[in-house]
C-alpha positions in Angstrom: 89.8 96.8 89.4 88.4 94.0 91.6 84.7 94.7 92.9 82.8 92.9 95.7 79.3 93.0 94.9 76.0 92.2 97.3 74.4 88.8 96.5 72.9 88.4 93.2 73.6 91.6 91.9 76.8 91.1 89.6 75.3 90.8 86.1 73.3 94.2 86.7 76.3 96.3 88.5 78.4 95.2 85.5 76.3 97.1 83.1 76.4 100.0 85.5 80.2 99.8 86.0 80.4 100.2 82.3 79.2 103.1 82.0 81.3 105.0 84.3 83.8 107.4 82.8 87.6 105.9 82.4 86.0 102.2 82.8 87.3 100.8 79.3 85.5 97.2 80.0 83.8 95.1 83.3 82.7 91.6 83.4 81.1 89.4 85.8 83.8 86.6 87.4 84.0 83.7 89.7 86.5 83.5 92.9 87.3 85.8 95.5 85.8 89.0 93.6 82.4 89.2 91.6 83.8 92.0 89.1 86.5 92.8 87.1 86.8 96.4 85.5 89.6 97.6 83.6 90.3 101.0 83.7 92.2 103.7 81.9 93.2 107.1 83.7 96.0 109.3 82.6 97.2 110.2 86.5 95.9 109.5 89.9 93.5 112.3 90.1 91.4 110.5 87.2 91.8 107.2 88.7 90.5 108.4 92.1 87.7 110.3 89.9 86.5 106.7 88.3 87.0 104.9 91.7 84.8 107.5 92.9 82.0 106.8 90.2 82.5 102.8 90.6 82.1 103.3 94.6 79.0 104.9 94.5 76.8 102.9 92.5 74.6 101.0 95.0 75.4 96.9 95.5 79.2 97.9 95.5 80.3 96.3 98.7 84.4 96.8 98.3 86.9 97.4 95.7 90.7 96.8 95.4 92.8 98.3 92.5 95.7 97.2 91.1 97.9 99.2 88.9 99.6 97.8 85.9 103.1 99.4 85.9 104.4 98.9 82.4 102.9 97.9 79.2 
């Protein structure tokens, strides 16, 4: 999941994102996005729950989710 955050909040938001259920890791990055989070979900319902948890955090402006289709 790629995340855009409010200016100056990337590091604090990264810590908050890491505790959301389904998130296996999160790091502040450079470029078009501010944070990248790795998510594991059993199905689309789990993915939606994790996405909602991340999107509910104050300071998150936008998320873009890309799914891996094979391992």
